[in-house]
PDB file with SEQRES, HELIX, SHEET and CRYST1 records, atoms N, CA, C and O in Angstrom:
SEQRES   1 A   88  MET ARG SER SER GLU TRP PHE SER GLY ASN ASP GLU THR          
SEQRES   2 A   88  ALA VAL SER HIS ARG VAL VAL MET ARG SER VAL GLY LEU          
SEQRES   3 A   88  GLU VAL PRO ALA ASN ASN THR LYS PRO ILE ILE GLY ILE          
SEQRES   4 A   88  ALA ASP SER SER SER ASP LEU ASN PRO CYS ASN LEU PRO          
SEQRES   5 A   88  LEU ARG ALA LEU VAL ASP ASP VAL LYS ALA GLY ILE LEU          
SEQRES   6 A   88  GLU ALA GLY GLY LEU PRO VAL ALA PHE PRO VAL ILE SER          
SEQRES   7 A   88  LEU GLY GLU ASP LEU MET LYS ALA SER SER                      
HELIX    1 AA1 SER A    3  PHE A    7  1                                   5    
HELIX    2 AA2 GLU A   12  SER A   23  1                                  12    
HELIX    3 AA3 PRO A   48  ASN A   50  5                                   3    
HELIX    4 AA4 LEU A   53  GLU A   66  1                                  14    
SHEET    1 AA1 2 ILE A  36  ASP A  41  0                                        
SHEET    2 AA1 2 LEU A  70  PRO A  75  1                                        
CRYST1    1.000    1.000    1.000  90.00  90.00  90.00 P 1           1          
ATOM      1  N   MET A   1      93.572 100.876 132.121  1.00  0.00           N  
ATOM      2  CA  MET A   1      94.551  99.817 132.206  1.00  0.00           C  
ATOM      3  C   MET A   1      95.572 100.012 131.090  1.00  0.00           C  
ATOM      4  O   MET A   1      95.214 100.345 129.960  1.00  0.00           O  
ATOM      5  N   ARG A   2      96.802  99.810 131.404  1.00  0.00           N  
ATOM      6  CA  ARG A   2      97.877  99.943 130.430  1.00  0.00           C  
ATOM      7  C   ARG A   2      97.822  98.810 129.408  1.00  0.00           C  
ATOM      8  O   ARG A   2      97.499  97.672 129.749  1.00  0.00           O  
ATOM      9  N   SER A   3      98.140  99.130 128.153  1.00  0.00           N  
ATOM     10  CA  SER A   3      98.124  98.139 127.081  1.00  0.00           C  
ATOM     11  C   SER A   3      99.048  96.974 127.389  1.00  0.00           C  
ATOM     12  O   SER A   3      98.738  95.829 127.060  1.00  0.00           O  
ATOM     13  N   SER A   4     100.188  97.261 128.024  1.00  0.00           N  
ATOM     14  CA  SER A   4     101.155  96.202 128.310  1.00  0.00           C  
ATOM     15  C   SER A   4     100.586  95.156 129.260  1.00  0.00           C  
ATOM     16  O   SER A   4     100.984  93.993 129.201  1.00  0.00           O  
ATOM     17  N   GLU A   5      99.668  95.544 130.130  1.00  0.00           N  
ATOM     18  CA  GLU A   5      99.064  94.585 131.055  1.00  0.00           C  
ATOM     19  C   GLU A   5      98.174  93.585 130.323  1.00  0.00           C  
ATOM     20  O   GLU A   5      97.963  92.476 130.813  1.00  0.00           O  
ATOM     21  N   TRP A   6      97.659  93.956 129.175  1.00  0.00           N  
ATOM     22  CA  TRP A   6      96.801  93.068 128.391  1.00  0.00           C  
ATOM     23  C   TRP A   6      97.585  92.182 127.439  1.00  0.00           C  
ATOM     24  O   TRP A   6      97.232  91.020 127.240  1.00  0.00           O  
ATOM     25  N   PHE A   7      98.649  92.720 126.848  1.00  0.00           N  
ATOM     26  CA  PHE A   7      99.271  92.053 125.713  1.00  0.00           C  
ATOM     27  C   PHE A   7     100.689  91.554 125.941  1.00  0.00           C  
ATOM     28  O   PHE A   7     101.158  90.712 125.175  1.00  0.00           O  
ATOM     29  N   SER A   8     101.389  92.032 126.954  1.00  0.00           N  
ATOM     30  CA  SER A   8     102.785  91.640 127.158  1.00  0.00           C  
ATOM     31  C   SER A   8     102.890  90.288 127.841  1.00  0.00           C  
ATOM     32  O   SER A   8     102.043  89.912 128.651  1.00  0.00           O  
ATOM     33  N   GLY A   9     103.941  89.572 127.498  1.00  0.00           N  
ATOM     34  CA  GLY A   9     104.195  88.276 128.114  1.00  0.00           C  
ATOM     35  C   GLY A   9     103.727  87.128 127.247  1.00  0.00           C  
ATOM     36  O   GLY A   9     103.198  87.326 126.154  1.00  0.00           O  
ATOM     37  N   ASN A  10     103.932  85.923 127.755  1.00  0.00           N  
ATOM     38  CA  ASN A  10     103.555  84.725 127.016  1.00  0.00           C  
ATOM     39  C   ASN A  10     102.593  83.846 127.792  1.00  0.00           C  
ATOM     40  O   ASN A  10     102.463  82.658 127.497  1.00  0.00           O  
ATOM     41  N   ASP A  11     101.913  84.418 128.787  1.00  0.00           N  
ATOM     42  CA  ASP A  11     100.909  83.631 129.496  1.00  0.00           C  
ATOM     43  C   ASP A  11      99.661  83.489 128.617  1.00  0.00           C  
ATOM     44  O   ASP A  11      99.521  84.184 127.611  1.00  0.00           O  
ATOM     45  N   GLU A  12      98.778  82.604 128.997  1.00  0.00           N  
ATOM     46  CA  GLU A  12      97.610  82.278 128.176  1.00  0.00           C  
ATOM     47  C   GLU A  12      96.739  83.499 127.891  1.00  0.00           C  
ATOM     48  O   GLU A  12      96.243  83.659 126.776  1.00  0.00           O  
ATOM     49  N   THR A  13      96.552  84.348 128.876  1.00  0.00           N  
ATOM     50  CA  THR A  13      95.697  85.521 128.696  1.00  0.00           C  
ATOM     51  C   THR A  13      96.291  86.497 127.688  1.00  0.00           C  
ATOM     52  O   THR A  13      95.589  86.970 126.794  1.00  0.00           O  
ATOM     53  N   ALA A  14      97.573  86.800 127.825  1.00  0.00           N  
ATOM     54  CA  ALA A  14      98.223  87.739 126.903  1.00  0.00           C  
ATOM     55  C   ALA A  14      98.223  87.201 125.478  1.00  0.00           C  
ATOM     56  O   ALA A  14      97.980  87.945 124.528  1.00  0.00           O  
ATOM     57  N   VAL A  15      98.497  85.900 125.331  1.00  0.00           N  
ATOM     58  CA  VAL A  15      98.511  85.293 123.999  1.00  0.00           C  
ATOM     59  C   VAL A  15      97.122  85.356 123.379  1.00  0.00           C  
ATOM     60  O   VAL A  15      96.993  85.680 122.199  1.00  0.00           O  
ATOM     61  N   SER A  16      96.077  85.054 124.153  1.00  0.00           N  
ATOM     62  CA  SER A  16      94.717  85.089 123.593  1.00  0.00           C  
ATOM     63  C   SER A  16      94.324  86.510 123.199  1.00  0.00           C  
ATOM     64  O   SER A  16      93.631  86.698 122.199  1.00  0.00           O  
ATOM     65  N   HIS A  17      94.751  87.509 123.964  1.00  0.00           N  
ATOM     66  CA  HIS A  17      94.463  88.893 123.584  1.00  0.00           C  
ATOM     67  C   HIS A  17      95.154  89.255 122.273  1.00  0.00           C  
ATOM     68  O   HIS A  17      94.562  89.920 121.424  1.00  0.00           O  
ATOM     69  N   ARG A  18      96.400  88.822 122.103  1.00  0.00           N  
ATOM     70  CA  ARG A  18      97.116  89.112 120.859  1.00  0.00           C  
ATOM     71  C   ARG A  18      96.496  88.377 119.680  1.00  0.00           C  
ATOM     72  O   ARG A  18      96.461  88.911 118.572  1.00  0.00           O  
ATOM     73  N   VAL A  19      96.010  87.164 119.899  1.00  0.00           N  
ATOM     74  CA  VAL A  19      95.367  86.401 118.826  1.00  0.00           C  
ATOM     75  C   VAL A  19      94.109  87.122 118.348  1.00  0.00           C  
ATOM     76  O   VAL A  19      93.864  87.212 117.145  1.00  0.00           O  
ATOM     77  N   VAL A  20      93.321  87.629 119.276  1.00  0.00           N  
ATOM     78  CA  VAL A  20      92.105  88.359 118.899  1.00  0.00           C  
ATOM     79  C   VAL A  20      92.467  89.596 118.076  1.00  0.00           C  
ATOM     80  O   VAL A  20      91.828  89.875 117.061  1.00  0.00           O  
ATOM     81  N   MET A  21      93.476  90.327 118.505  1.00  0.00           N  
ATOM     82  CA  MET A  21      93.878  91.520 117.768  1.00  0.00           C  
ATOM     83  C   MET A  21      94.401  91.153 116.381  1.00  0.00           C  
ATOM     84  O   MET A  21      94.126  91.857 115.409  1.00  0.00           O  
ATOM     85  N   ARG A  22      95.150  90.060 116.285  1.00  0.00           N  
ATOM     86  CA  ARG A  22      95.658  89.627 114.981  1.00  0.00           C  
ATOM     87  C   ARG A  22      94.510  89.237 114.053  1.00  0.00           C  
ATOM     88  O   ARG A  22      94.590  89.462 112.845  1.00  0.00           O  
ATOM     89  N   SER A  23      93.446  88.658 114.602  1.00  0.00           N  
ATOM     90  CA  SER A  23      92.316  88.235 113.767  1.00  0.00           C  
ATOM     91  C   SER A  23      91.599  89.417 113.121  1.00  0.00           C  
ATOM     92  O   SER A  23      90.904  89.244 112.121  1.00  0.00           O  
ATOM     93  N   VAL A  24      91.761  90.611 113.681  1.00  0.00           N  
ATOM     94  CA  VAL A  24      91.156  91.801 113.072  1.00  0.00           C  
ATOM     95  C   VAL A  24      92.200  92.649 112.340  1.00  0.00           C  
ATOM     96  O   VAL A  24      91.923  93.781 111.945  1.00  0.00           O  
ATOM     97  N   GLY A  25      93.397  92.094 112.165  1.00  0.00           N  
ATOM     98  CA  GLY A  25      94.409  92.746 111.349  1.00  0.00           C  
ATOM     99  C   GLY A  25      95.398  93.632 112.073  1.00  0.00           C  
ATOM    100  O   GLY A  25      96.118  94.398 111.432  1.00  0.00           O  
ATOM    101  N   LEU A  26      95.454  93.549 113.396  1.00  0.00           N  
ATOM    102  CA  LEU A  26      96.388  94.382 114.157  1.00  0.00           C  
ATOM    103  C   LEU A  26      97.399  93.487 114.853  1.00  0.00           C  
ATOM    104  O   LEU A  26      97.056  92.734 115.765  1.00  0.00           O  
ATOM    105  N   GLU A  27      98.649  93.576 114.415  1.00  0.00           N  
ATOM    106  CA  GLU A  27      99.724  92.759 114.984  1.00  0.00           C  
ATOM    107  C   GLU A  27     100.263  93.430 116.244  1.00  0.00           C  
ATOM    108  O   GLU A  27     100.787  94.542 116.183  1.00  0.00           O  
ATOM    109  N   VAL A  28     100.134  92.755 117.383  1.00  0.00           N  
ATOM    110  CA  VAL A  28     100.646  93.271 118.651  1.00  0.00           C  
ATOM    111  C   VAL A  28     101.716  92.300 119.143  1.00  0.00           C  
ATOM    112  O   VAL A  28     101.388  91.183 119.545  1.00  0.00           O  
ATOM    113  N   PRO A  29     102.989  92.700 119.120  1.00  0.00           N  
ATOM    114  CA  PRO A  29     104.046  91.794 119.570  1.00  0.00           C  
ATOM    115  C   PRO A  29     104.014  91.587 121.084  1.00  0.00           C  
ATOM    116  O   PRO A  29     103.465  92.408 121.818  1.00  0.00           O  
ATOM    117  N   ALA A  30     104.601  90.493 121.538  1.00  0.00           N  
ATOM    118  CA  ALA A  30     104.612  90.172 122.972  1.00  0.00           C  
ATOM    119  C   ALA A  30     105.364  91.215 123.780  1.00  0.00           C  
ATOM    120  O   ALA A  30     105.076  91.406 124.962  1.00  0.00           O  
ATOM    121  N   ASN A  31     106.316  91.887 123.166  1.00  0.00           N  
ATOM    122  CA  ASN A  31     107.083  92.916 123.874  1.00  0.00           C  
ATOM    123  C   ASN A  31     106.625  94.325 123.476  1.00  0.00           C  
ATOM    124  O   ASN A  31     107.428  95.256 123.434  1.00  0.00           O  
ATOM    125  N   ASN A  32     105.350  94.467 123.191  1.00  0.00           N  
ATOM    126  CA  ASN A  32     104.788  95.743 122.743  1.00  0.00           C  
ATOM    127  C   ASN A  32     104.951  96.832 123.804  1.00  0.00           C  
ATOM    128  O   ASN A  32     104.642  96.623 124.977  1.00  0.00           O  
ATOM    129  N   THR A  33     105.437  97.984 123.377  1.00  0.00           N  
ATOM    130  CA  THR A  33     105.538  99.131 124.281  1.00  0.00           C  
ATOM    131  C   THR A  33     104.639 100.277 123.832  1.00  0.00           C  
ATOM    132  O   THR A  33     104.538 101.293 124.519  1.00  0.00           O  
ATOM    133  N   LYS A  34     103.987 100.119 122.685  1.00  0.00           N  
ATOM    134  CA  LYS A  34     103.107 101.166 122.170  1.00  0.00           C  
ATOM    135  C   LYS A  34     101.745 101.097 122.862  1.00  0.00           C  
ATOM    136  O   LYS A  34     101.237 100.006 123.120  1.00  0.00           O  
ATOM    137  N   PRO A  35     101.153 102.249 123.164  1.00  0.00           N  
ATOM    138  CA  PRO A  35      99.807 102.223 123.725  1.00  0.00           C  
ATOM    139  C   PRO A  35      98.781 101.862 122.648  1.00  0.00           C  
ATOM    140  O   PRO A  35      98.881 102.317 121.508  1.00  0.00           O  
ATOM    141  N   ILE A  36      97.817 101.058 123.013  1.00  0.00           N  
ATOM    142  CA  ILE A  36      96.711 100.730 122.117  1.00  0.00           C  
ATOM    143  C   ILE A  36      95.554 101.628 122.530  1.00  0.00           C  
ATOM    144  O   ILE A  36      95.087 101.577 123.668  1.00  0.00           O  
ATOM    145  N   ILE A  37      95.098 102.450 121.594  1.00  0.00           N  
ATOM    146  CA  ILE A  37      94.128 103.493 121.900  1.00  0.00           C  
ATOM    147  C   ILE A  37      92.824 103.209 121.171  1.00  0.00           C  
ATOM    148  O   ILE A  37      92.797 103.097 119.946  1.00  0.00           O  
ATOM    149  N   GLY A  38      91.740 103.094 121.939  1.00  0.00           N  
ATOM    150  CA  GLY A  38      90.417 102.847 121.377  1.00  0.00           C  
ATOM    151  C   GLY A  38      89.754 104.134 120.925  1.00  0.00           C  
ATOM    152  O   GLY A  38      89.869 105.174 121.574  1.00  0.00           O  
ATOM    153  N   ILE A  39      89.055 104.044 119.796  1.00  0.00           N  
ATOM    154  CA  ILE A  39      88.325 105.184 119.249  1.00  0.00           C  
ATOM    155  C   ILE A  39      86.864 104.769 119.115  1.00  0.00           C  
ATOM    156  O   ILE A  39      86.541 103.889 118.317  1.00  0.00           O  
ATOM    157  N   ALA A  40      85.989 105.391 119.882  1.00  0.00           N  
ATOM    158  CA  ALA A  40      84.556 105.106 119.791  1.00  0.00           C  
ATOM    159  C   ALA A  40      84.018 105.750 118.515  1.00  0.00           C  
ATOM    160  O   ALA A  40      84.138 106.960 118.322  1.00  0.00           O  
ATOM    161  N   ASP A  41      83.425 104.934 117.647  1.00  0.00           N  
ATOM    162  CA  ASP A  41      82.950 105.399 116.339  1.00  0.00           C  
ATOM    163  C   ASP A  41      81.434 105.249 116.258  1.00  0.00           C  
ATOM    164  O   ASP A  41      80.916 104.133 116.209  1.00  0.00           O  
ATOM    165  N   SER A  42      80.732 106.369 116.243  1.00  0.00           N  
ATOM    166  CA  SER A  42      79.269 106.312 116.171  1.00  0.00           C  
ATOM    167  C   SER A  42      78.753 106.552 114.760  1.00  0.00           C  
ATOM    168  O   SER A  42      77.556 106.771 114.574  1.00  0.00           O  
ATOM    169  N   SER A  43      79.636 106.516 113.757  1.00  0.00           N  
ATOM    170  CA  SER A  43      79.160 106.685 112.384  1.00  0.00           C  
ATOM    171  C   SER A  43      78.387 105.441 111.963  1.00  0.00           C  
ATOM    172  O   SER A  43      78.693 104.324 112.380  1.00  0.00           O  
ATOM    173  N   SER A  44      77.383 105.664 111.133  1.00  0.00           N  
ATOM    174  CA  SER A  44      76.519 104.564 110.714  1.00  0.00           C  
ATOM    175  C   SER A  44      75.859 104.929 109.391  1.00  0.00           C  
ATOM    176  O   SER A  44      75.546 106.094 109.146  1.00  0.00           O  
ATOM    177  N   ASP A  45      75.653 103.935 108.545  1.00  0.00           N  
ATOM    178  CA  ASP A  45      74.925 104.175 107.301  1.00  0.00           C  
ATOM    179  C   ASP A  45      73.458 104.499 107.566  1.00  0.00           C  
ATOM    180  O   ASP A  45      72.789 105.087 106.717  1.00  0.00           O  
ATOM    181  N   LEU A  46      72.958 104.120 108.734  1.00  0.00           N  
ATOM    182  CA  LEU A  46      71.553 104.348 109.068  1.00  0.00           C  
ATOM    183  C   LEU A  46      71.300 105.708 109.697  1.00  0.00           C  
ATOM    184  O   LEU A  46      70.147 106.125 109.814  1.00  0.00           O  
ATOM    185  N   ASN A  47      72.338 106.399 110.099  1.00  0.00           N  
ATOM    186  CA  ASN A  47      72.176 107.692 110.751  1.00  0.00           C  
ATOM    187  C   ASN A  47      72.987 108.742 109.997  1.00  0.00           C  
ATOM    188  O   ASN A  47      74.194 108.859 110.212  1.00  0.00           O  
ATOM    189  N   PRO A  48      72.341 109.504 109.120  1.00  0.00           N  
ATOM    190  CA  PRO A  48      73.078 110.483 108.330  1.00  0.00           C  
ATOM    191  C   PRO A  48      73.733 111.579 109.171  1.00  0.00           C  
ATOM    192  O   PRO A  48      74.681 112.221 108.719  1.00  0.00           O  
ATOM    193  N   CYS A  49      73.236 111.795 110.381  1.00  0.00           N  
ATOM    194  CA  CYS A  49      73.814 112.839 111.242  1.00  0.00           C  
ATOM    195  C   CYS A  49      75.277 112.553 111.569  1.00  0.00           C  
ATOM    196  O   CYS A  49      76.073 113.484 111.697  1.00  0.00           O  
ATOM    197  N   ASN A  50      75.636 111.291 111.705  1.00  0.00           N  
ATOM    198  CA  ASN A  50      76.982 110.933 112.148  1.00  0.00           C  
ATOM    199  C   ASN A  50      77.894 110.450 111.024  1.00  0.00           C  
ATOM    200  O   ASN A  50      79.032 110.060 111.289  1.00  0.00           O  
ATOM    201  N   LEU A  51      77.426 110.465 109.782  1.00  0.00           N  
ATOM    202  CA  LEU A  51      78.264 109.996 108.676  1.00  0.00           C  
ATOM    203  C   LEU A  51      79.589 110.746 108.556  1.00  0.00           C  
ATOM    204  O   LEU A  51      80.599 110.113 108.250  1.00  0.00           O  
ATOM    205  N   PRO A  52      79.641 112.062 108.781  1.00  0.00           N  
ATOM    206  CA  PRO A  52      80.935 112.755 108.674  1.00  0.00           C  
ATOM    207  C   PRO A  52      81.973 112.276 109.693  1.00  0.00           C  
ATOM    208  O   PRO A  52      83.169 112.508 109.514  1.00  0.00           O  
ATOM    209  N   LEU A  53      81.528 111.619 110.743  1.00  0.00           N  
ATOM    210  CA  LEU A  53      82.473 111.147 111.754  1.00  0.00           C  
ATOM    211  C   LEU A  53      83.392 110.050 111.224  1.00  0.00           C  
ATOM    212  O   LEU A  53      84.488 109.856 111.748  1.00  0.00           O  
ATOM    213  N   ARG A  54      82.955 109.333 110.191  1.00  0.00           N  
ATOM    214  CA  ARG A  54      83.779 108.259 109.623  1.00  0.00           C  
ATOM    215  C   ARG A  54      85.124 108.814 109.137  1.00  0.00           C  
ATOM    216  O   ARG A  54      86.170 108.211 109.377  1.00  0.00           O  
ATOM    217  N   ALA A  55      85.090 109.952 108.460  1.00  0.00           N  
ATOM    218  CA  ALA A  55      86.334 110.574 107.988  1.00  0.00           C  
ATOM    219  C   ALA A  55      87.165 111.080 109.162  1.00  0.00           C  
ATOM    220  O   ALA A  55      88.395 111.022 109.126  1.00  0.00           O  
ATOM    221  N   LEU A  56      86.503 111.569 110.191  1.00  0.00           N  
ATOM    222  CA  LEU A  56      87.215 112.053 111.372  1.00  0.00           C  
ATOM    223  C   LEU A  56      87.941 110.906 112.075  1.00  0.00           C  
ATOM    224  O   LEU A  56      89.064 111.076 112.551  1.00  0.00           O  
ATOM    225  N   VAL A  57      87.299 109.743 112.139  1.00  0.00           N  
ATOM    226  CA  VAL A  57      87.926 108.571 112.755  1.00  0.00           C  
ATOM    227  C   VAL A  57      89.199 108.194 111.993  1.00  0.00           C  
ATOM    228  O   VAL A  57      90.208 107.843 112.605  1.00  0.00           O  
ATOM    229  N   ASP A  58      89.153 108.265 110.669  1.00  0.00           N  
ATOM    230  CA  ASP A  58      90.352 107.966 109.873  1.00  0.00           C  
ATOM    231  C   ASP A  58      91.481 108.942 110.187  1.00  0.00           C  
ATOM    232  O   ASP A  58      92.643 108.546 110.275  1.00  0.00           O  
ATOM    233  N   ASP A  59      91.137 110.220 110.357  1.00  0.00           N  
ATOM    234  CA  ASP A  59      92.156 111.218 110.707  1.00  0.00           C  
ATOM    235  C   ASP A  59      92.725 110.970 112.104  1.00  0.00           C  
ATOM    236  O   ASP A  59      93.927 111.119 112.326  1.00  0.00           O  
ATOM    237  N   VAL A  60      91.864 110.594 113.037  1.00  0.00           N  
ATOM    238  CA  VAL A  60      92.316 110.298 114.401  1.00  0.00           C  
ATOM    239  C   VAL A  60      93.249 109.085 114.392  1.00  0.00           C  
ATOM    240  O   VAL A  60      94.275 109.086 115.071  1.00  0.00           O  
ATOM    241  N   LYS A  61      92.893 108.047 113.620  1.00  0.00           N  
ATOM    242  CA  LYS A  61      93.759 106.867 113.501  1.00  0.00           C  
ATOM    243  C   LYS A  61      95.140 107.255 112.981  1.00  0.00           C  
ATOM    244  O   LYS A  61      96.160 106.810 113.508  1.00  0.00           O  
ATOM    245  N   ALA A  62      95.161 108.090 111.944  1.00  0.00           N  
ATOM    246  CA  ALA A  62      96.441 108.519 111.367  1.00  0.00           C  
ATOM    247  C   ALA A  62      97.271 109.276 112.402  1.00  0.00           C  
ATOM    248  O   ALA A  62      98.486 109.093 112.478  1.00  0.00           O  
ATOM    249  N   GLY A  63      96.626 110.116 113.190  1.00  0.00           N  
ATOM    250  CA  GLY A  63      97.338 110.862 114.224  1.00  0.00           C  
ATOM    251  C   GLY A  63      97.907 109.963 115.305  1.00  0.00           C  
ATOM    252  O   GLY A  63      99.019 110.185 115.784  1.00  0.00           O  
ATOM    253  N   ILE A  64      97.144 108.947 115.690  1.00  0.00           N  
ATOM    254  CA  ILE A  64      97.618 108.003 116.709  1.00  0.00           C  
ATOM    255  C   ILE A  64      98.823 107.225 116.191  1.00  0.00           C  
ATOM    256  O   ILE A  64      99.802 107.037 116.913  1.00  0.00           O  
ATOM    257  N   LEU A  65      98.752 106.772 114.935  1.00  0.00           N  
ATOM    258  CA  LEU A  65      99.890 106.063 114.339  1.00  0.00           C  
ATOM    259  C   LEU A  65     101.121 106.965 114.280  1.00  0.00           C  
ATOM    260  O   LEU A  65     102.232 106.535 114.586  1.00  0.00           O  
ATOM    261  N   GLU A  66     100.911 108.214 113.885  1.00  0.00           N  
ATOM    262  CA  GLU A  66     102.020 109.164 113.782  1.00  0.00           C  
ATOM    263  C   GLU A  66     102.669 109.429 115.139  1.00  0.00           C  
ATOM    264  O   GLU A  66     103.874 109.666 115.225  1.00  0.00           O  
ATOM    265  N   ALA A  67     101.862 109.388 116.196  1.00  0.00           N  
ATOM    266  CA  ALA A  67     102.376 109.637 117.545  1.00  0.00           C  
ATOM    267  C   ALA A  67     102.975 108.388 118.184  1.00  0.00           C  
ATOM    268  O   ALA A  67     103.505 108.453 119.293  1.00  0.00           O  
ATOM    269  N   GLY A  68     102.893 107.244 117.488  1.00  0.00           N  
ATOM    270  CA  GLY A  68     103.519 106.030 118.003  1.00  0.00           C  
ATOM    271  C   GLY A  68     102.581 105.069 118.697  1.00  0.00           C  
ATOM    272  O   GLY A  68     103.042 104.134 119.351  1.00  0.00           O  
ATOM    273  N   GLY A  69     101.280 105.267 118.577  1.00  0.00           N  
ATOM    274  CA  GLY A  69     100.314 104.362 119.191  1.00  0.00           C  
ATOM    275  C   GLY A  69      99.710 103.417 118.171  1.00  0.00           C  
ATOM    276  O   GLY A  69     100.003 103.505 116.979  1.00  0.00           O  
ATOM    277  N   LEU A  70      98.868 102.513 118.644  1.00  0.00           N  
ATOM    278  CA  LEU A  70      98.140 101.585 117.786  1.00  0.00           C  
ATOM    279  C   LEU A  70      96.645 101.876 117.934  1.00  0.00           C  
ATOM    280  O   LEU A  70      96.071 101.609 118.989  1.00  0.00           O  
ATOM    281  N   PRO A  71      96.000 102.425 116.881  1.00  0.00           N  
ATOM    282  CA  PRO A  71      94.585 102.778 116.986  1.00  0.00           C  
ATOM    283  C   PRO A  71      93.663 101.590 116.723  1.00  0.00           C  
ATOM    284  O   PRO A  71      93.930 100.759 115.855  1.00  0.00           O  
ATOM    285  N   VAL A  72      92.579 101.526 117.486  1.00  0.00           N  
ATOM    286  CA  VAL A  72      91.552 100.505 117.285  1.00  0.00           C  
ATOM    287  C   VAL A  72      90.195 101.200 117.379  1.00  0.00           C  
ATOM    288  O   VAL A  72      89.806 101.668 118.449  1.00  0.00           O  
ATOM    289  N   ALA A  73      89.479 101.267 116.261  1.00  0.00           N  
ATOM    290  CA  ALA A  73      88.144 101.864 116.267  1.00  0.00           C  
ATOM    291  C   ALA A  73      87.126 100.781 116.601  1.00  0.00           C  
ATOM    292  O   ALA A  73      87.231  99.647 116.135  1.00  0.00           O  
ATOM    293  N   PHE A  74      86.140 101.147 117.414  1.00  0.00           N  
ATOM    294  CA  PHE A  74      85.075 100.205 117.745  1.00  0.00           C  
ATOM    295  C   PHE A  74      83.732 100.923 117.640  1.00  0.00           C  
ATOM    296  O   PHE A  74      83.633 102.108 117.958  1.00  0.00           O  
ATOM    297  N   PRO A  75      82.691 100.199 117.190  1.00  0.00           N  
ATOM    298  CA  PRO A  75      81.393 100.843 116.991  1.00  0.00           C  
ATOM    299  C   PRO A  75      80.652 101.044 118.305  1.00  0.00           C  
ATOM    300  O   PRO A  75      80.745 100.233 119.226  1.00  0.00           O  
ATOM    301  N   VAL A  76      79.923 102.137 118.364  1.00  0.00           N  
ATOM    302  CA  VAL A  76      79.014 102.396 119.478  1.00  0.00           C  
ATOM    303  C   VAL A  76      77.653 102.735 118.885  1.00  0.00           C  
ATOM    304  O   VAL A  76      77.555 103.122 117.721  1.00  0.00           O  
ATOM    305  N   ILE A  77      76.617 102.590 119.679  1.00  0.00           N  
ATOM    306  CA  ILE A  77      75.264 102.809 119.180  1.00  0.00           C  
ATOM    307  C   ILE A  77      75.093 104.252 118.716  1.00  0.00           C  
ATOM    308  O   ILE A  77      75.602 105.190 119.331  1.00  0.00           O  
ATOM    309  N   SER A  78      74.373 104.398 117.635  1.00  0.00           N  
ATOM    310  CA  SER A  78      74.146 105.707 117.048  1.00  0.00           C  
ATOM    311  C   SER A  78      72.653 105.885 116.828  1.00  0.00           C  
ATOM    312  O   SER A  78      72.050 105.183 116.017  1.00  0.00           O  
ATOM    313  N   LEU A  79      72.069 106.812 117.541  1.00  0.00           N  
ATOM    314  CA  LEU A  79      70.644 107.081 117.377  1.00  0.00           C  
ATOM    315  C   LEU A  79      70.452 108.477 116.814  1.00  0.00           C  
ATOM    316  O   LEU A  79      70.845 109.466 117.433  1.00  0.00           O  
ATOM    317  N   GLY A  80      69.853 108.552 115.652  1.00  0.00           N  
ATOM    318  CA  GLY A  80      69.519 109.845 115.072  1.00  0.00           C  
ATOM    319  C   GLY A  80      68.088 110.191 115.419  1.00  0.00           C  
ATOM    320  O   GLY A  80      67.307 109.322 115.805  1.00  0.00           O  
ATOM    321  N   GLU A  81      67.746 111.450 115.284  1.00  0.00           N  
ATOM    322  CA  GLU A  81      66.400 111.871 115.664  1.00  0.00           C  
ATOM    323  C   GLU A  81      65.326 111.209 114.813  1.00  0.00           C  
ATOM    324  O   GLU A  81      64.185 111.072 115.255  1.00  0.00           O  
ATOM    325  N   ASP A  82      65.678 110.796 113.596  1.00  0.00           N  
ATOM    326  CA  ASP A  82      64.681 110.130 112.756  1.00  0.00           C  
ATOM    327  C   ASP A  82      64.373 108.710 113.237  1.00  0.00           C  
ATOM    328  O   ASP A  82      63.365 108.135 112.826  1.00  0.00           O  
ATOM    329  N   LEU A  83      65.208 108.137 114.089  1.00  0.00           N  
ATOM    330  CA  LEU A  83      64.975 106.787 114.606  1.00  0.00           C  
ATOM    331  C   LEU A  83      64.457 106.781 116.040  1.00  0.00           C  
ATOM    332  O   LEU A  83      64.132 105.722 116.577  1.00  0.00           O  
ATOM    333  N   MET A  84      64.377 107.937 116.654  1.00  0.00           N  
ATOM    334  CA  MET A  84      63.985 108.012 118.060  1.00  0.00           C  
ATOM    335  C   MET A  84      62.526 108.450 118.193  1.00  0.00           C  
ATOM    336  O   MET A  84      62.011 109.215 117.378  1.00  0.00           O  
ATOM    337  N   LYS A  85      61.880 107.946 119.238  1.00  0.00           N  
ATOM    338  CA  LYS A  85      60.522 108.386 119.550  1.00  0.00           C  
ATOM    339  C   LYS A  85      60.609 109.626 120.433  1.00  0.00           C  
ATOM    340  O   LYS A  85      61.519 109.773 121.249  1.00  0.00           O  
ATOM    341  N   ALA A  86      59.670 110.481 120.252  1.00  0.00           N  
ATOM    342  CA  ALA A  86      59.642 111.680 121.100  1.00  0.00           C  
ATOM    343  C   ALA A  86      59.428 111.278 122.551  1.00  0.00           C  
ATOM    344  O   ALA A  86      58.623 110.392 122.838  1.00  0.00           O  
ATOM    345  N   SER A  87      60.140 111.920 123.463  1.00  0.00           N  
ATOM    346  CA  SER A  87      60.028 111.551 124.874  1.00  0.00           C  
ATOM    347  C   SER A  87      59.326 112.620 125.694  1.00  0.00           C  
ATOM    348  O   SER A  87      59.182 112.468 126.907  1.00  0.00           O  
ATOM    349  N   SER A  88      58.890 113.693 125.060  1.00  0.00           N  
ATOM    350  CA  SER A  88      58.188 114.719 125.830  1.00  0.00           C  
ATOM    351  C   SER A  88      56.859 115.057 125.198  1.00  0.00           C  
ATOM    352  O   SER A  88      56.129 115.905 125.712  1.00  0.00           O  
TER     353      SER A  88                                                      
END                                                                             
């Protein structure tokens, strides 16, 4: 779905979407033309395997900003082998 379909306009849905984004520090104007790009971040303090990804996410955010987009990182579950039970 295009970012403009979520955030453009002044109807109740668009305004509530912009309010949520503002509450996490991202200002999205009603006439936004920039794409909002999600970045799945599996880095976690509990999983040392994925800790280097935190720096990679920062680099990806910088690249998205440089290209004219608005980056939004969101957490996803991270399971390391030390937290998983053997399945075989």
